[in-house]
N, C-alpha and C positions, 0 to 999 in steps of 0.2 A: 503492501500500499502505499509505503514512503517513497519507492523510486518514483511511482507515479506522480508526487508532489514535487521531487527535486527533479524530475525530467521537463518539468513547466519550463519553456524559455520565455522570457521576455518581462518577467516578473519580479528582475531587481532594482534596485535604487541606478545603476548605470545605466538602464535604457529612458527612464523616467526622465530625467535631467541630463542629457548627454552633454552639454554645453557647461555644465558643473564639473561634473568627473573627469573630462578631458584637460584640464586646466588643475590638478592637482599638483604639479611640478612648482607651477609657479605660487608669489604670495597675492592669494587674492584677499580683500579684507570681505567681512560677514557681508557689508552692504551689497556689495557687488554678488557676491553667490545669491546672496537674495533677489537682488533685480535681474540676475541672468534666468534664477528659478520662476521667477512669476513672469517675465518674457517666455520661454519655453510653455505654459500654460496657457498665457494668451496665442500662439500661437497652435495650441492643439485644437482653443476655442475655435477658431476662425477657421483652422481645417476641418473641423466637424461641421461648424455651419455651411462651407461652402460645397464639402461631399452629400449632405443633405440638400441642399440645393440642386445641385446637378443630378440628385436619383428623381427629386421633383420633376426637374426640366425633360427626365427622360436619358440624360446623358449616361448615366449607371443604371443599370440594371440589375445586378448584385446588392440585395439589402444588408448582405454581410458586412460589406465594405462601411457602409454607412452605420452599423451598431458597432463596430468594432472602433469607429472615428470617435463616436458619440461616447462610448465605455471610456475608451483613454481621456477624453476630455475632460467627463465628470470624474473620475479615477484622480487624476493630477489636479484637478479644483477640491477634492477632497483631502488628498493628500496636503494641498498649500494650506486649507483652513486649518487644518490639524496643527501644522509644525507653525503656525501663527496663532493659534491657540496656547500650544506650548509657550513658545515664546512670551506671550503677555504672562502668562501665569509666572514664568521664571522670575520676569521683571518685578512682579509683582511681590512673589516670595523674596526678593533681594531687598526692595525697597521694607518689607517688615521685619529684616533683619536689624539689630541693635548693634551699634560699632562699640 
């Protein structure tokens, strides 16, 4: 059963935000990494909208492409929202600390 889970391709962080992972060698600040990730989410959202419009116009006949693009966009947005929530919670926790 675990072989099936381990065999799933494309579900690691390296594929979600490729721009942030290819720059590991460089010294990037946190704000740049966050900006790149948000731009990638925006790009996925735009791609999902384009694919849906192409399907509605009859340019694409495969509904699977539309569903995959929409799901990628949805998952990346959920991940970004969760990361943002965690960052805010960490900031609040730091502000509550007494020095």
